Biopython code that builds the backbone (N, CA, C, O; Angstrom):
import numpy as np
from Bio.PDB.StructureBuilder import StructureBuilder

atoms = [
    (1, "UNK", "N", (-20.362, 4.806, 2.586)),
    (1, "UNK", "CA", (-19.970, 3.188, 2.666)),
    (1, "UNK", "C", (-19.490, 3.195, 1.077)),
    (1, "UNK", "O", (-19.920, 3.685, 0.033)),
    (2, "UNK", "N", (-18.334, 2.357, 1.486)),
    (2, "UNK", "CA", (-17.906, 1.788, -0.009)),
    (2, "UNK", "C", (-17.913, 0.264, -0.392)),
    (2, "UNK", "O", (-17.377, -0.644, 0.242)),
    (3, "UNK", "N", (-18.543, 0.182, -1.419)),
    (3, "UNK", "CA", (-18.583, -1.217, -1.680)),
    (3, "UNK", "C", (-17.708, -1.508, -3.170)),
    (3, "UNK", "O", (-17.417, -0.647, -4.000)),
    (4, "UNK", "N", (-17.411, -2.883, -3.232)),
    (4, "UNK", "CA", (-16.865, -3.160, -4.572)),
    (4, "UNK", "C", (-17.444, -4.245, -5.459)),
    (4, "UNK", "O", (-18.068, -5.223, -5.046)),
    (5, "UNK", "N", (-17.196, -3.992, -6.600)),
    (5, "UNK", "CA", (-18.210, -4.694, -7.519)),
    (5, "UNK", "C", (-17.880, -6.314, -7.567)),
    (5, "UNK", "O", (-18.736, -7.056, -8.050)),
    (6, "UNK", "N", (-16.622, -6.872, -7.061)),
    (6, "UNK", "CA", (-16.131, -7.896, -7.306)),
    (6, "UNK", "C", (-15.841, -8.908, -5.961)),
    (6, "UNK", "O", (-15.313, -10.015, -5.847)),
    (7, "UNK", "N", (-16.489, -7.905, -4.961)),
    (7, "UNK", "CA", (-16.145, -8.448, -3.486)),
    (7, "UNK", "C", (-16.993, -9.642, -3.177)),
    (7, "UNK", "O", (-18.216, -9.525, -3.096)),
    (8, "UNK", "N", (-16.370, -10.815, -2.998)),
    (8, "UNK", "CA", (-16.883, -12.290, -2.654)),
    (8, "UNK", "C", (-17.360, -12.047, -1.285)),
    (8, "UNK", "O", (-18.396, -12.606, -0.923)),
    (9, "UNK", "N", (-16.752, -11.317, -0.530)),
    (9, "UNK", "CA", (-17.220, -11.460, 1.192)),
    (9, "UNK", "C", (-18.405, -10.635, 1.313)),
    (9, "UNK", "O", (-19.463, -11.195, 1.599)),
    (10, "UNK", "N", (-18.370, -9.216, 1.112)),
    (10, "UNK", "CA", (-19.301, -8.310, 1.292)),
    (10, "UNK", "C", (-19.668, -7.755, 0.007)),
    (10, "UNK", "O", (-19.084, -6.751, -0.402)),
    (11, "UNK", "N", (-20.671, -8.370, -0.737)),
    (11, "UNK", "CA", (-21.156, -8.416, -2.137)),
    (11, "UNK", "C", (-21.979, -6.732, -1.978)),
    (11, "UNK", "O", (-22.549, -6.304, -0.975)),
    (12, "UNK", "N", (-21.840, -6.188, -3.012)),
    (12, "UNK", "CA", (-22.523, -5.034, -3.276)),
    (12, "UNK", "C", (-23.919, -4.796, -2.785)),
    (12, "UNK", "O", (-24.276, -3.777, -2.193)),
    (13, "UNK", "N", (-24.688, -5.839, -3.085)),
    (13, "UNK", "CA", (-26.228, -5.995, -2.688)),
    (13, "UNK", "C", (-26.475, -6.020, -1.406)),
    (13, "UNK", "O", (-27.611, -5.863, -0.958)),
    (14, "UNK", "N", (-25.288, -6.250, -0.580)),
    (14, "UNK", "CA", (-25.475, -6.165, 0.804)),
    (14, "UNK", "C", (-25.693, -4.693, 1.409)),
    (14, "UNK", "O", (-26.063, -4.456, 2.558)),
    (15, "UNK", "N", (-25.408, -3.805, 0.468)),
    (15, "UNK", "CA", (-25.396, -2.434, 0.877)),
    (15, "UNK", "C", (-26.330, -2.005, 0.738)),
    (15, "UNK", "O", (-26.436, -0.912, 1.294)),
    (16, "UNK", "N", (-27.578, -2.494, -0.029)),
    (16, "UNK", "CA", (-28.949, -2.298, 0.045)),
    (16, "UNK", "C", (-29.705, -2.309, 1.281)),
    (16, "UNK", "O", (-29.848, -3.318, 1.972)),
    (17, "UNK", "N", (-30.284, -0.940, 1.601)),
    (17, "UNK", "CA", (-31.161, -1.126, 2.854)),
    (17, "UNK", "C", (-30.238, -0.693, 3.988)),
    (17, "UNK", "O", (-30.735, -0.558, 5.106)),
    (18, "UNK", "N", (-28.950, -0.465, 3.804)),
    (18, "UNK", "CA", (-28.063, -0.274, 4.958)),
    (18, "UNK", "C", (-28.274, 1.384, 5.428)),
    (18, "UNK", "O", (-27.432, 1.890, 6.170)),
    (19, "UNK", "N", (-29.191, 2.006, 5.051)),
    (19, "UNK", "CA", (-29.559, 2.973, 5.818)),
    (19, "UNK", "C", (-30.553, 3.286, 7.156)),
    (19, "UNK", "O", (-30.663, 4.187, 7.989)),
    (20, "UNK", "N", (-31.168, 2.078, 6.873)),
    (20, "UNK", "CA", (-31.962, 1.676, 7.770)),
    (20, "UNK", "C", (-31.147, 1.166, 9.243)),
    (20, "UNK", "O", (-31.821, 1.046, 10.266)),
    (21, "UNK", "N", (-29.632, 0.876, 9.261)),
    (21, "UNK", "CA", (-29.026, 0.079, 10.238)),
    (21, "UNK", "C", (-28.030, 1.374, 10.428)),
    (21, "UNK", "O", (-27.541, 1.653, 11.523)),
    (22, "UNK", "N", (-27.827, 2.014, 9.418)),
    (22, "UNK", "CA", (-26.700, 3.276, 9.636)),
    (22, "UNK", "C", (-27.571, 4.621, 9.331)),
    (22, "UNK", "O", (-27.946, 4.867, 8.185)),
    (23, "UNK", "N", (-27.892, 5.543, 10.522)),
    (23, "UNK", "CA", (-28.960, 6.305, 10.354)),
    (23, "UNK", "C", (-28.219, 7.682, 9.457)),
    (23, "UNK", "O", (-28.841, 8.408, 8.682)),
    (24, "UNK", "N", (-27.047, 7.778, 9.729)),
    (24, "UNK", "CA", (-26.464, 9.246, 9.151)),
    (24, "UNK", "C", (-25.535, 8.546, 7.894)),
    (24, "UNK", "O", (-24.584, 9.261, 7.579)),
    (25, "UNK", "N", (-25.640, 7.380, 7.192)),
    (25, "UNK", "CA", (-25.212, 7.014, 5.839)),
    (25, "UNK", "C", (-25.688, 8.114, 5.124)),
    (25, "UNK", "O", (-26.846, 8.527, 5.178)),
    (26, "UNK", "N", (-24.730, 8.613, 4.415)),
    (26, "UNK", "CA", (-24.707, 9.905, 3.353)),
    (26, "UNK", "C", (-24.864, 9.043, 1.946)),
    (26, "UNK", "O", (-25.835, 9.343, 1.252)),
    (27, "UNK", "N", (-24.130, 8.168, 1.550)),
    (27, "UNK", "CA", (-24.181, 7.224, 0.299)),
    (27, "UNK", "C", (-23.309, 5.987, 0.359)),
    (27, "UNK", "O", (-22.489, 5.639, 1.209)),
    (28, "UNK", "N", (-23.707, 5.410, -0.783)),
    (28, "UNK", "CA", (-22.840, 4.143, -1.091)),
    (28, "UNK", "C", (-22.106, 4.408, -2.294)),
    (28, "UNK", "O", (-22.644, 4.850, -3.309)),
    (29, "UNK", "N", (-20.770, 4.119, -2.186)),
    (29, "UNK", "CA", (-20.130, 4.225, -3.359)),
    (29, "UNK", "C", (-19.498, 2.894, -3.770)),
    (29, "UNK", "O", (-18.699, 2.279, -3.065)),
    (30, "UNK", "N", (-19.992, 2.447, -5.154)),
    (30, "UNK", "CA", (-19.395, 1.149, -5.770)),
    (30, "UNK", "C", (-18.135, 1.464, -6.529)),
    (30, "UNK", "O", (-18.107, 2.434, -7.287)),
    (31, "UNK", "N", (-17.125, 0.708, -6.361)),
    (31, "UNK", "CA", (-15.976, 0.543, -6.803)),
    (31, "UNK", "C", (-15.978, -0.539, -7.983)),
    (31, "UNK", "O", (-16.005, -1.722, -7.642)),
    (32, "UNK", "N", (-15.953, -0.232, -9.303)),
    (32, "UNK", "CA", (-16.097, -1.216, -10.316)),
    (32, "UNK", "C", (-14.657, -1.962, -10.467)),
    (32, "UNK", "O", (-13.605, -1.330, -10.376)),
    (33, "UNK", "N", (-14.705, -3.323, -10.700)),
    (33, "UNK", "CA", (-13.741, -3.944, -11.030)),
    (33, "UNK", "C", (-12.898, -4.143, -9.870)),
    (33, "UNK", "O", (-11.675, -4.015, -9.919)),
    (34, "UNK", "N", (-13.464, -4.418, -8.954)),
    (34, "UNK", "CA", (-12.684, -4.434, -7.966)),
    (34, "UNK", "C", (-13.119, -5.712, -6.739)),
    (34, "UNK", "O", (-14.269, -6.118, -6.573)),
    (35, "UNK", "N", (-12.373, -6.008, -6.266)),
    (35, "UNK", "CA", (-12.491, -7.314, -5.300)),
    (35, "UNK", "C", (-12.660, -6.648, -3.927)),
    (35, "UNK", "O", (-13.034, -5.484, -3.783)),
    (36, "UNK", "N", (-12.349, -7.500, -2.924)),
    (36, "UNK", "CA", (-12.870, -7.267, -1.375)),
    (36, "UNK", "C", (-11.600, -6.146, -0.526)),
    (36, "UNK", "O", (-11.883, -5.481, 0.471)),
    (37, "UNK", "N", (-10.300, -6.154, -1.153)),
    (37, "UNK", "CA", (-9.285, -5.048, -0.787)),
    (37, "UNK", "C", (-9.189, -3.760, -1.531)),
    (37, "UNK", "O", (-8.232, -3.354, -2.191)),
    (38, "UNK", "N", (-10.382, -3.163, -1.307)),
    (38, "UNK", "CA", (-10.382, -1.741, -2.216)),
    (38, "UNK", "C", (-9.454, -0.839, -2.139)),
    (38, "UNK", "O", (-9.084, -0.213, -3.132)),
    (39, "UNK", "N", (-8.902, -0.640, -0.806)),
    (39, "UNK", "CA", (-7.928, 0.306, -0.692)),
    (39, "UNK", "C", (-6.414, -0.301, -1.413)),
    (39, "UNK", "O", (-5.523, 0.468, -1.773)),
    (40, "UNK", "N", (-6.345, -1.446, -1.510)),
    (40, "UNK", "CA", (-4.865, -1.874, -2.274)),
    (40, "UNK", "C", (-5.434, -2.175, -3.677)),
    (40, "UNK", "O", (-4.549, -2.185, -4.532)),
    (41, "UNK", "N", (-6.697, -2.427, -4.149)),
    (41, "UNK", "CA", (-6.643, -2.741, -5.516)),
    (41, "UNK", "C", (-6.914, -1.437, -6.136)),
    (41, "UNK", "O", (-6.199, -1.129, -7.090)),
    (42, "UNK", "N", (-8.031, -0.437, -5.667)),
    (42, "UNK", "CA", (-8.245, 0.772, -6.514)),
    (42, "UNK", "C", (-7.842, 1.840, -5.412)),
    (42, "UNK", "O", (-8.874, 2.327, -4.948)),
    (43, "UNK", "N", (-6.956, 2.256, -4.962)),
    (43, "UNK", "CA", (-6.471, 3.172, -4.417)),
    (43, "UNK", "C", (-6.956, 4.726, -4.844)),
    (43, "UNK", "O", (-7.236, 5.635, -4.062)),
    (44, "UNK", "N", (-6.968, 4.749, -5.774)),
    (44, "UNK", "CA", (-7.134, 6.350, -6.328)),
    (44, "UNK", "C", (-8.692, 6.419, -6.213)),
    (44, "UNK", "O", (-9.204, 7.445, -5.767)),
    (45, "UNK", "N", (-9.384, 5.465, -6.562)),
    (45, "UNK", "CA", (-11.114, 5.410, -6.687)),
    (45, "UNK", "C", (-11.360, 5.587, -5.341)),
    (45, "UNK", "O", (-12.286, 6.368, -5.121)),
    (46, "UNK", "N", (-10.755, 5.047, -4.245)),
    (46, "UNK", "CA", (-11.111, 4.995, -2.607)),
    (46, "UNK", "C", (-10.615, 6.608, -2.339)),
    (46, "UNK", "O", (-11.348, 7.498, -1.908)),
    (47, "UNK", "N", (-9.502, 6.715, -2.625)),
    (47, "UNK", "CA", (-9.054, 8.194, -2.034)),
    (47, "UNK", "C", (-10.153, 9.436, -2.740)),
    (47, "UNK", "O", (-10.500, 10.474, -2.177)),
    (48, "UNK", "N", (-10.481, 9.062, -3.856)),
    (48, "UNK", "CA", (-11.521, 10.128, -4.281)),
    (48, "UNK", "C", (-12.653, 10.458, -3.749)),
    (48, "UNK", "O", (-13.078, 11.609, -3.646)),
    (49, "UNK", "N", (-13.367, 9.127, -3.269)),
    (49, "UNK", "CA", (-14.508, 8.783, -2.302)),
    (49, "UNK", "C", (-14.340, 9.450, -1.145)),
    (49, "UNK", "O", (-15.163, 10.233, -0.671)),
    (50, "UNK", "N", (-12.940, 9.066, -0.514)),
    (50, "UNK", "CA", (-13.150, 9.462, 0.883)),
    (50, "UNK", "C", (-12.687, 11.282, 0.859)),
    (50, "UNK", "O", (-12.950, 11.994, 1.828)),
    (51, "UNK", "N", (-12.187, 11.670, -0.031)),
    (51, "UNK", "CA", (-11.624, 13.162, -0.052)),
    (51, "UNK", "C", (-13.166, 13.926, -0.263)),
    (51, "UNK", "O", (-13.448, 14.883, 0.458)),
    (52, "UNK", "N", (-14.110, 13.442, -1.277)),
    (52, "UNK", "CA", (-15.443, 13.786, -1.253)),
    (52, "UNK", "C", (-16.050, 13.756, -0.054)),
    (52, "UNK", "O", (-16.500, 14.867, 0.227)),
    (53, "UNK", "N", (-16.269, 12.849, 0.858)),
    (53, "UNK", "CA", (-16.887, 12.775, 1.839)),
    (53, "UNK", "C", (-16.346, 13.873, 3.007)),
    (53, "UNK", "O", (-17.019, 14.763, 3.525)),
    (54, "UNK", "N", (-15.185, 13.603, 3.219)),
    (54, "UNK", "CA", (-14.535, 14.670, 3.789)),
    (54, "UNK", "C", (-15.017, 15.984, 3.670)),
    (54, "UNK", "O", (-15.542, 16.532, 4.640)),
    (55, "UNK", "N", (-14.875, 16.652, 2.387)),
    (55, "UNK", "CA", (-15.120, 17.810, 1.974)),
    (55, "UNK", "C", (-16.681, 18.161, 2.356)),
    (55, "UNK", "O", (-17.021, 19.232, 2.859)),
    (56, "UNK", "N", (-17.487, 17.184, 2.066)),
    (56, "UNK", "CA", (-18.987, 17.219, 2.357)),
    (56, "UNK", "C", (-19.047, 17.600, 4.004)),
    (56, "UNK", "O", (-19.880, 18.439, 4.348)),
    (57, "UNK", "N", (-18.302, 17.079, 4.872)),
    (57, "UNK", "CA", (-17.923, 17.248, 6.051)),
    (57, "UNK", "C", (-17.406, 18.864, 6.423)),
    (57, "UNK", "O", (-17.573, 19.366, 7.535)),
    (58, "UNK", "N", (-16.939, 19.360, 5.603)),
    (58, "UNK", "CA", (-16.453, 20.608, 5.886)),
    (58, "UNK", "C", (-14.861, 20.344, 6.230)),
    (58, "UNK", "O", (-14.206, 21.386, 6.245)),
    (59, "UNK", "N", (-14.260, 19.363, 6.456)),
    (59, "UNK", "CA", (-12.797, 18.799, 6.418)),
    (59, "UNK", "C", (-11.987, 19.289, 5.406)),
    (59, "UNK", "O", (-10.824, 18.899, 5.303)),
]
sb = StructureBuilder()
sb.init_structure("model")
sb.init_model(0)
sb.init_chain("A")
sb.init_seg("    ")
for serial, (resi, resn, name, xyz) in enumerate(atoms, 1):
    if name == "N":
        sb.init_residue(resn, " ", resi, " ")
    sb.init_atom(name, np.array(xyz, "f"), 0.0, 1.0, " ", f" {name:<3s}", serial, name[0])
structure = sb.get_structure()
């Protein structure tokens, strides 16, 4: 799960306890100094997190 530090809609604290709702949740990544549109605002950080996740899956 990717969250953003300054997201006014899905605030980072909303991710706490998410593993209870998403049983296979592996981790939560916080993108610093970023608002709601993480992939547009911080594409390198989002891609780094996605690539790490895919590698973990063996893809």
